[in-house]
N, C-alpha and C positions, 0 to 999 in steps of 0.2 A: 673589646670593643675594637671598632672600624675607626678611624680617624682617618679624615679628606688632609691631604696638602695640596693646593692650590694650584697649577704649572700654566704656563702661559696658554693663552689662544679657551681656557676655557677647559683645558683639561685636567685629571682631576685624578693621583695615587690615591688607590686604599690600600692602609695599611695597617693589616690585624695585630697591632698591638698593644700597648699601654701607655707606650713613652709615644710624643712626638718625632718620627723618624723624618730625616737631611733627606733634598732629593740631591742626588752628588749632578756633578755636569755631563758624567757620561747616562745618567739616567735622563732630565732633563732632554738630553739630544736624543737617547734611541723612541723618548713620545714623540720630538718632532719627526725624527726620521718616518716613524711609525704611523704617526697620523696621515705626513704626510699620503706615505701611500696611500693607507685605504681608504685619504681627497681625489687619488688617482686614479683605485680603480675604480670606484664606485663612480669617476665618471667617465672614464673606458666604458662601463655596464651602460653609459646614454641615460643616467638616471633621475631627473629633473625633479629637484625638490620643491622644488609650487611652493613656495616658503615656510618649509615643512622642515622640523627634526628629528632626528633622531638621536638620540643616547643607548651606545650600546659600550654592554665590558668584556672586557679581552682577561681572560688570566694567561699572564706569564706563564710558556713551557722552556724547560733552562735550551732551545732549539728555539725557541721566538711564540709567537704566539700557541695560545692553546684556545680551551671552545670563547664561545664570543655569543652573549647574551645581547637582550634587548634589557634594559634598563626601563627605558622610557618612548617610548610608541610616538611616531611623528599622527597617530589616528591612524594614521589606510595602512591596512594590514601585506597589503600587495609589497606597499612601496617599504616597511616594515621588512619584510622578506629577501626584497631582493638587495636592499641593502647589507642584513646580515648575511648571504652570497653575496656578495662582491667583496665582504671584510674577510671573509675565508679567503678569498684568492687571493689575496694583498701581497705583497714580496712584504717580508718580515723579518731584519735579520737578526742577530741573537744577540737574547741583551743582556748587561751587565747583571752581573749576581745578584746585584743589591733589592734587584727588582725578580728575580723566578719565584714562583708562588706565592707574588700575589697580584691584585689585580690590577689595572685601567682602564676607565671612562673615561670614552667621545664624545663627543658631541659632532654629528655629520649633516648635510645642509645647514640652512639658514631658515632658524627662527625667527619668525613677523613678528614687531618689537608693537609694543601698546602707545607709541613716543605721540602717535599721529603724524608721523614722519612721508611724506609720497613716495 
C-alpha cells in the first residue's frame, strides 16, 4: 500500500511500505533541489504554463532521476509532453539512499484557483 508523505511546496514522496516512513532532512533537501532544477529546466525551455499545472512522477534511481511519467495532465498534451521532455533534461543529483527505488511526485506550473481572485 502506498502512503504519501507531504513535503513543502506540494511535493509528495510515495513510499511503498506498510509503515509510515519519515523524510529526513537529506531527503527533503534532495526533493527541494530537484524541484528547483525541474522548474529551471522548464523555464529555460520557454514553456508558459498559462495557468496550467502538470504532475509528474519521477522514479528515484541510484544516480538521480529515472523514469518520468505524467500522473495528472495539464489538459494540454503538447504542454505535458514538453514538460516531460524538459524534466528528462533537468540536472538531478545523486539522492540519499533512503529515496532510491521510491517515486517522487512534483507539480510543475501554476494551477488556476477557484477562489475568484483576479
